[in-house]
N, C-alpha and C positions, 0 to 999 in steps of 0.2 A: 505686904500692906497696901501696895498700889492696886492689886487686884481687888482687895476688899473695898477700897474707895471707889474704884471703877464700878463694881457691882452695885454699890449703894447709890451712886449717882445715876446709873442706868435704870435701876429699879424706881427711883424717885421720879425720873423723867417719864417712864412708861406708866407708873401709877397715876401721875397727874393726867396723862393722856387718856387713860381708862376712865378716870372719874369724869373728865370733861365729856367723854362720849356717853357715859351712862346718864349724866345730868342733862344731856342734849342741849348743851350750850349753843346759842344761835349760830355763832360763827362755824362751829363744827358741823351742825346740821346743813348749813349752806355748802361747806366743803363736800360733805357726803353726797349732796345732790349732784355735784359735778362728776362724781365717780359712777353715778347711775347704779348704785346699790340700794336695796331697800333699807329703811331706817332700823328695822329689827336686827339687821346684820351689824349695824353700828353698835347696838347694845351687846351683841355676841362678842364682837371684837373688844369692846370696853371691858367686859367681864374677863376675857382671856388675858388682856393686858394687866388687869388688877391681880388676878390669880398668879400670873407669871411673875409680876413684880414682887409679890409676897414670897413666892418660891425662890426667887433670886436672892432675896434677903436671907431666907433660910439656907440658901446655898453657900452662904459664908461659912456655915458649920457642916453642911452636908453636900458633898460634891455631886451626888446624884440629882439633888434639887437644882444645883447650878447648871448641870448639863441639860437636864430636861427643860428648864426655863430658857436656857440659851437656844436650844433647838426650836422651842415655841416662838421665840422672838425672831429667829432667822426666818421662819415661815411667815410670821406676821409682817415683818419689815420688807420681805420680798414682795408680799402682796401689796403693801403700801407703795412701794416703788412702781409696781405694775399699775396700780390705780392712778397714780400721779401722771405717769408718762403715757400710758396707753388708753386708759378709760377717760381721763379728764384732759388729756393732751396738753398738760402744763409744761412750762419750761423746765429744763433739767435741774435748775437750781432748787426747785421745790422738793427734790428727793434728798437733799443734804441731811436733814435730821434722821430720816429713815435709813439712809446709807450709813451714817455714823453709828446708829443703834445696831444695824446689822453687823458692821465690822466689830463693834465692841462685844456683841453676842458671840461671834466666832472666836474672839480672843478668850472669852469666858469658857466656852466649850473646850478649846484646845488646851488651855492652861489647867483645866480640871481633869482632863483625861490622864 
């Protein structure tokens, strides 16, 4: 039951992040400019987050969806950590949400294998 709750919370968090990116909410556009990535890439990441979040919900019933979305989120969150620390040169505290999502994604992957 705990894994199901964790998957649901993780998927809702990442779904909201994907929607914010696709909607190009001003604060997200400002953050993205610090990463020095083009805005079209923000849309790609937003789509991947939405698709991955939906797959993670489906992963409650299908372990392959859970594993696939977990792998996707590990890659995305590693990229987010890299963007915060190396591209935007932000303080380490800024990686906490991405680091937590990365850890939860690894737990999903390992528990579904």
